[in-house]
Every structure is written in C-alpha cells, then in structure tokens.
N, C-alpha and C positions, 0 to 999 in steps of 0.2 A: 359829962355824958359817959355812960358806960359803954365800953367797947364790946362788940359781939364776938363770942368765942367760936372759932371754926375748927372742925376736926381736920386731920391731915388729908382726908380723901374728899375732894370737892367735886367728884364726878356725879352728875345728876343721876338719880335712881334709874331713869329710863335708859341710861347709857351703860349701866353696870352689867357686866356679863352675868348671866344666870347659871347656876350650877346644873349640870346634866346628870341625872340619876344613873346609877349602874343597875343593870337588870341581868339576871342569870339567863343565859341562852338555853332554856330548857326545851326539850323536844316538843314540837307542835306549837310553840310560841310563834305568832305571825307578826313579822316586822317588814319594813321597807328599807332597802339600802339607799342611802341618801344620794350617792354619786350617780347611780344608774337608774334609780326608780324601781329596781327589781323587788317585787313583793312576794314573800313566800313564808312557809312554815319552816322552823328549824328542824333539820334532820339530824345533825350531829355537830359537835365541836371537836377539833383536833389540835394538838400541839405540833407545830412544824418547825423546821430550822429557821424559817423567816418570822416565826411568831404564831400565836394562836389564830385559828380560822374557824369560820362557821359555814356550814352548807345549808342553803335554803332550797326549798322545793316549791315552785309556784303551782297554780291551780291546773296547769296543763301537764304537770309531772316533770317539768324541766328543773334541773339542778344548777346552782351557781355557788361557787366558793368565794368567800370574802374574808379579808382580814378583820379582826376585832379592833377596829380603829375607834379612838375616842369620838363620841357623838356621831358615830358612823351610821346610825339606824334611826328610823322613826317607829315608835310604838303608839298606835292610836293617834297618830299625827304629831306626837311630841318627840323631840330628840332624846335618844338614850345612848348609853355606852354599854354594849353587850359584853359580858364577862363569862368565862367558863364556869359552869355550875360546880358546886362542891361534889366530890365523889359520892355517888348514891343519891344525888338530889334530882335525878331525872334528866341528866344531860345527854343520855344516849337512849336509842330505842330499846325497848325491853327485848331480851332474848327469850324466845319461847312464848308461852301463852300470855294472855293479858294484853290490853291495848289493841291498837289497830295492827292487822297483819302486814308485814313488810317483806320485801324481797331481800336477797342476800346483800344487795347494795344499799339497803336502808330505805328504799322507796316504798310508798304505799302500794301494797299488793292489789291486783285487780282480779279477784276470783273468777274463773271461767272465761277470762279474756282470750280471744283468739289472736294468733299472730297476724300482724298487719302484712299486707303485700309489700315485698321488698321495695325500698326507695331506690332511686337512681344513685343517691349519695352512698359513699362507702367509707369505712374506717379500715386503714391498713395498720398492722402492727408488725414489729420486727421479730419474726420467729414463731414457730409453732407453740412453744411454751407460753409466750405472751398471749397468743390467741386463746389457748386453753384457760389461762388465768382470767382473762377478760370474760370469757363465756361463763366461767364458774360463778363469778360475782355479779356480772351485769347481764347475764343471758336472758332473764325474764324481761328486763327493761328493753333490751335490744329487739326482742321479738315483738313486743307491743308497739315499739316505734318503727319496726320494719327496717332496721339497720343491719346490714350484713358486714361482718368483720372478716377480712382476708389477711394473710400474712405475707411479709416480704421474706425472701430467702436471705437478703442482705440489703443494707442501706444503700449500697452502690447501685442497686437496681431502681432506686426511687425516681431519678429524673426520667427514665424511660417510661415508667409506669404512669407518671403524671402526664407526660406528653400523650400517651395512648388513651388515658382516661378522659382527658380534655375537660377539666372541672368547669362547671357553669353554676349560675345562681340556683338552678333547680337540681343540680347534681354536684354537690360539694364533696370534697375529698379531705378527710382528716387522717393524719398519720401520727402514730406513736413510735418514738425512736428511743432505743436504749442509750444510756450514757451520753446524753445531750448536754455537754458542758462546753464553755467557751474555749476556742482554739482547737477543738477536736475535728476529726474528719467528718463526723456526724453533723457538727454545727455548720460546717462549710456547705455540705450537701443540702441541709435544711434551708440555709439562706438562699441557695441557688433556686430551689423549687418554690420557695415562698415568694420569690420575686415575680413569679408568673401571674399573680393576681390575688384578689381577696377571696376566691372560692376554693383555695387550698390552705389548710392550716396544719403546720407541723409543730408538734409539741414533744417534750421528752421528759424523762426522769433522770436523776443523776447517778443511778446505779450501774455498775459494770454489766450486770445481767438482771433479768426480771426476777431471778431467784431472790436477790437482795431486797426486793420490794415486799417480800413476806416478812412480817415481824419475827425476829428471832425467838421471842417468847412463845409464839404460836407453835414453834418447832421444839421448844424445850431446850434451846441453847442460849448461852448468855449473849452472844454476838456472832455476826458473820466473821469468819477468819480472814485475816489479811494475807493475800497470796502474792508472793514476790513476782515482779515483772519478768516476763519471758516464760512463765509457767502457765499451762492451760488452767484458766481460772476454775472451771467446774471440777476438773480432776483434782486440782489442789484443794478445793473445798472438801471433796469427799475424803481425801487423805487426812486433812486436818481434823475432820470431825469423826474419823474412824469408821466411815461408811465404806462399803464395797465400791471399788472404782468403776461403777456402772452409772453413768450420768442419767440414763433413761430411768433406771430404778430410783435414783436419788430424786429426780424431778417428781415422780409419782408420789414419793414420800412427802415432798414439800407441798405439792398440790393437794394431797389428802389432808393436810393440816389447815387448809383454808376453808372456812365455813361461811364467812361473811366479810364485809368490808372491814370489820374490826381486826381482822388478821393481816391487813395490808397497811403499808406506810402511807401517810397522808400525801406525800409527794406524788404517788401514783394515783391515788383516788381523785385528786383534783384534776389531773391531766385527762384521765379517761372521761370524767363527767364533762369537762370542757369540750372534748371532741364530740360526744353525743349531742350536746347542746348545739354545737356548730353545724353538724350535718343535718339536724332536724329543724333548724330555724326556717321560718317561712322565706320563700324566695323573694 
C-alpha cells in the first residue's frame, strides 16, 4: 500500500487566515473603522510620535482620528489595512483650486452657510494665543456647528469654571490644556475636573506653549529652540531665533505663518477635532 504524502501544514483551507490587502488612504476614500463603526471619507494622513494616523469625516461633517492599524478598516465591507499614500499620490486635500473646496481645517466647505445659533456647550482653551490659533484653522467649522471657544487665563481657574458651567448632556464642556504630560500640575487639575462626570472632557498637547504646535518648517526655522529651565520660554525663543524680544509681535509672526491644518502638528489637530466632536455629539 502506498503511503499518502502530507505537506507540513495540515490546517483546513477554511481555517487558514486570509491576507488583508493594503490600500492607500487617499483623500475622499470612504472606509469604516472596525472597532467603532465610524464611517467616513479620508481627510488626511499624518505621521505622529505614536505612529501614522488617518482623519475621517462622516456625512454630518464630524471628524475622528484613528491609528493606521493592521486590518483596522472596512472598504466596501472587506477588511483592509490603510497605509499612507506615496508623496504626490493624493494623500492630502489639494491646496488651491481643483477638487472640492475645503476649509482651513480640511473639512468640506459649505458655500453660503450661515453661522448656527450658539450651542450651550463650550470649548475652553488655555490662553488668548490658543484661541486665536483655533479660530484661524477651525473658525469656519465652529461657526457652522455653533460652537463658541473661550479662553482660560490659567489652568488653575479650571475647577471653578467647571463648577460654574455645570456640564450636562445637552451642554458639554471641552477643554484644551497646554503641556498636558504625566505628573504635571496640568495633569492633576485635568484629573480633578474630569472626575466630575462624562459631560466634561479635558485633553491636551505635549508642547510647553501653543507656539510649538506650529510646524517649524512653516516658519522657516529648522526646529524650536530648547530653552533652559528657569528662563521665560517665549522670551528665550525670541532671543534664540534673533527676533525682537516682543512676544506679542512674535506671536503675530507665528500666527501669520499658519494658513491651514498643514502648518500645525498632528498632536494638536487630533485634540481640537476630538473636542469639537465631543461638544457637538447628540445628547
């Protein structure tokens, strides 16, 4: 009797894992994120310290940022792994003419749209410069959504503001804090106010000041200078860059270099869009 020869893999075909194709995350590609079920069109891809991310926009204009995880999305019902497009292959919205008109944040523009009556919900940001930067990039989106942005004089004021505001499901409060890193004063205050309930959300970026959230390349500098501890950071930056020691004028120079989301670091982009999504979610 002849013995039957078997290969090394005895796994039945129906149990073998199938390969998941890689698909370039090009602008306007519509996908569904597997874990949350969020469905939307690709707005942009960014490289962050935690890894590459993709921003999706749903049919209501809401934005969500997701990591480019293996098999993390569905395309026409089939699992795919999104990857960053090759340079020049359509991975970002077109700047200037051509394609669908977009706002400075990358959202689809709504020509002739009127500002919505202000919602009860609010977004607070830490400082006037933060508020001006948010307005510059997300102003059109905020007016359409009816979201008012106010600024904190300092994060120490946040607990009192939250108590007075009294967040509720139909009046959510979102807060953007500078330099929100583990062990900092900011992180302790954020934990304190976040313990008050699910209708307040405190998020932050890792930068010492909102100035650093602007990409150095947009300002024509190689990097933000490192300023020794104990020295006023903004004044130190002006000195290191050879600018006049006038922080107000320096900020206007920085703000003037911001024309769209492309001039900002992804760590700020994701946090602001998270807050807008939070305060505009249905009660």
